[in-house]
C-alpha positions in Angstrom: -44.0 36.1 2.4 -43.1 37.6 5.8 -42.5 35.7 9.1 -42.6 31.9 9.1 -46.0 30.4 9.8 -46.7 27.4 12.1 -47.5 24.0 10.7 -51.2 24.2 11.3 -51.4 27.4 9.4 -49.3 26.0 6.5 -51.7 23.0 6.3 -54.8 25.2 6.3 -53.4 27.5 3.6 -52.4 24.6 1.4 -55.8 23.0 1.7 -57.5 26.4 1.1 -55.5 26.9 -2.0 -56.4 23.4 -3.3 -60.1 24.0 -2.6 -60.0 27.2 -4.7 -58.3 25.4 -7.5 -61.0 22.6 -7.4 -63.7 25.3 -7.4 -61.9 26.8 -10.5 -62.2 23.4 -12.3 -65.8 23.1 -11.3 -66.5 26.6 -12.8 -64.5 25.7 -16.0 -66.9 22.7 -16.4 -70.0 24.7 -15.6 -69.2 27.3 -18.2 -68.3 24.8 -20.9 -64.9 26.3 -21.4 -63.5 23.0 -22.6 -65.4 22.6 -25.9 -64.9 21.1 -29.3 -63.7 23.6 -31.8 -61.6 25.6 -29.3 -57.8 25.3 -29.3 -55.8 24.2 -26.3 -54.2 27.7 -26.1 -57.6 29.5 -26.1 -58.9 27.2 -23.3 -55.7 27.9 -21.3 -56.1 31.6 -21.7 -59.8 31.5 -20.7 -58.9 29.4 -17.6 -56.3 32.0 -16.7 -58.8 34.8 -17.1 -61.4 32.9 -15.0 -58.9 32.3 -12.2 -58.3 36.1 -12.1 -62.0 36.8 -12.2 -62.9 34.4 -9.4 -59.9 34.6 -7.1 -57.7 37.5 -8.3 -54.9 35.0 -9.4 -52.0 36.9 -11.0 -49.4 34.2 -11.1 -49.1 30.5 -11.8 -46.0 28.7 -10.4 -45.8 26.4 -13.4 -46.9 26.6 -17.0 -50.6 26.0 -17.6 -51.2 22.7 -19.3 -54.2 22.0 -21.5 -53.8 18.8 -23.6 -56.4 17.1 -25.8 -56.5 13.9 -27.9 -53.0 12.4 -28.6 -51.4 15.3 -26.7 -52.6 13.7 -23.5 -49.8 11.1 -23.9 -47.2 13.8 -23.5 -45.5 14.3 -20.1 -45.4 17.7 -18.4 -42.0 18.7 -19.8 -43.0 18.4 -23.4 -44.6 21.3 -25.3 -46.7 19.9 -28.2 -48.0 22.3 -30.7 -51.4 23.9 -30.2 -54.3 21.7 -31.2 -58.0 22.2 -31.8 -60.2 20.1 -29.5 -62.3 17.6 -31.3 -65.9 16.5 -30.4 -64.9 13.1 -28.9 -61.6 14.1 -27.3 -60.3 13.4 -23.9 -58.8 16.5 -22.4 -56.8 17.2 -19.2 -55.8 20.4 -17.4 -52.8 20.8 -15.1 -52.9 24.1 -13.2 -50.6 25.7 -10.7 -52.3 28.8 -9.5 -50.9 30.9 -6.6 -53.4 32.0 -4.1 -52.0 34.8 -1.9 -48.5 33.2 -1.9 -49.7 29.6 -1.5 -49.3 27.1 -4.3 -52.0 24.8 -5.6 -51.3 22.1 -8.1 -54.4 20.3 -9.4 -55.1 18.3 -12.5 -58.3 17.0 -13.8 -59.5 15.1 -16.9 -62.7 15.7 -19.0 -64.2 13.5 -21.7 -66.2 15.0 -24.6 -68.6 12.5 -26.1 -69.5 9.0 -24.9 -66.5 6.8 -25.7 -66.5 4.1 -23.0 -62.7 3.6 -23.0 -62.1 7.3 -22.4 -64.7 7.4 -19.7 -63.1 4.3 -18.0 -59.7 6.0 -18.1 -61.1 9.2 -16.6 -63.0 7.2 -13.9 -59.9 5.1 -13.0 -57.9 8.2 -12.2 -59.5 9.0 -8.8 -59.7 5.3 -7.9 -55.9 4.8 -8.5 -55.2 8.1 -6.7 -57.2 6.9 -3.6 -55.4 3.5 -3.7 -52.0 5.3 -3.9 -52.9 7.5 -1.0 -54.1 4.5 1.1 -50.7 2.8 0.4 -48.9 6.0 1.5 -51.1 6.3 4.7 -50.4 2.7 5.7 -46.6 3.0 5.5 -45.0 5.7 7.8 -41.5 5.3 6.4 -42.4 5.0 2.7 -40.0 6.6 0.2 -40.8 8.4 -3.0 -39.3 5.5 -5.0 -41.5 3.0 -3.2 -44.7 5.0 -3.7 -43.9 5.6 -7.4 -43.4 1.8 -8.0 -46.7 1.1 -6.3 -48.6 3.7 -8.3 -47.1 2.3 -11.6 -48.2 -1.1 -10.5 -51.8 0.1 -9.8 -51.9 1.6 -13.3 -50.7 -1.6 -14.9 -53.2 -3.7 -12.9 -56.0 -1.5 -14.3 -54.8 -2.1 -17.9 -53.0 1.2 -18.4 -49.4 2.4 -18.8 -48.2 5.0 -16.3 -47.2 8.0 -18.4 -44.9 9.9 -16.1 -41.2 9.7 -15.0 -42.4 10.7 -11.6 -45.8 10.6 -9.8 -45.6 13.8 -7.7 -43.5 16.3 -5.9 -43.2 18.7 -3.0 -45.5 21.7 -2.7 -45.7 24.6 -0.4 -45.1 28.4 -0.2 -44.3 30.2 -3.3 -41.6 30.0 -4.4 -41.0 26.6 -2.9 -37.4 25.8 -2.5 -37.0 22.1 -3.2 -38.8 21.2 -6.4 -35.6 21.1 -8.4 -34.9 18.9 -11.4 -31.4 18.2 -10.1 -32.8 17.0 -6.7 -34.6 13.7 -7.1 -35.7 13.7 -3.5 -38.1 16.5 -4.4 -40.1 14.0 -6.4 -42.0 10.8 -6.1 -39.8 8.9 -8.4 -37.2 6.2 -8.9 -34.1 7.1 -6.9 -36.0 9.2 -4.3 -35.0 7.0 -1.4 -35.5 9.1 1.7 -38.7 8.8 3.7 -41.4 11.2 2.4 -42.4 12.1 5.9 -39.6 14.4 6.9 -38.8 18.1 7.3 -37.2 20.3 4.7 -33.9 22.3 5.3 -35.9 25.0 7.0 -37.4 22.6 9.5 -40.9 22.6 7.9 -42.9 19.5 7.3 -42.8 18.2 3.7 -46.1 18.2 1.9 -46.6 16.3 -1.3 -48.7 16.3 -4.5 -49.5 12.9 -5.9 -49.9 12.7 -9.7 -51.6 9.9 -11.7 -51.0 10.0 -15.5 -52.6 7.0 -17.2 -52.0 6.4 -21.0 -53.1 4.0 -23.7 -50.5 4.4 -26.4 -52.3 2.2 -28.9 -55.4 4.4 -28.7 -53.3 7.6 -28.3 -55.2 8.7 -25.2 -54.2 9.7 -21.7 -55.7 11.1 -18.5 -54.3 13.0 -15.6 -55.2 13.7 -12.0 -53.2 15.4 -9.3 -53.8 16.9 -5.9 -52.5 17.0 -2.3 -51.4 13.7 -1.0 -50.5 14.6 2.6 -53.5 16.8 3.2 -57.1 16.1 2.3 -59.0 19.1 1.0 -62.2 17.2 0.9 -62.4 17.0 4.7 -63.8 19.7 7.0 
């Protein structure tokens, strides 16, 4: 990546990467890429091609995730078989495109059809994200474990189960150094007991992604939203 960059530049680059990822999602929706009769794998490939078309993306720092129907219950680490999207499915995408060496990690949920429960699930995602961010903002010394517990509680208060073993992770330059399954402090999760507001071993400010994965196991549906927690790409 070359010489280290200052913190203001790092923040601008991470926000810029997220804005491009959000623009990618908007174009996915505009073009109707998520459609009944298409398989998850086909949608994933079309999103990959669109990211290259719009932004020249050549790499993704994690696997592209497209999950529909009951597959939306599965956490990130699982790899369910390919599935054809049905007319009334709920579908989520979790993408990690790299924009000129800067990582984005954004997830969004789409509902095909007019099922009110699926629509409520989709609509609860940004509300719970905002409440989680407000809790983080109000507590300067909050740990990953404390934020995870709060987000789980928010999900349960809304009538959902929280679907993930963690609710976010560090993000930064590609390849980032600290998101390591053996290092729980890289995650917003039980056992991550250090303050989230800290610097990494290189002296850089830690920036975090917050994930919200809501599920209803009885109905076999889930929804997912993730984006930057420590920086707000909607501002400016």
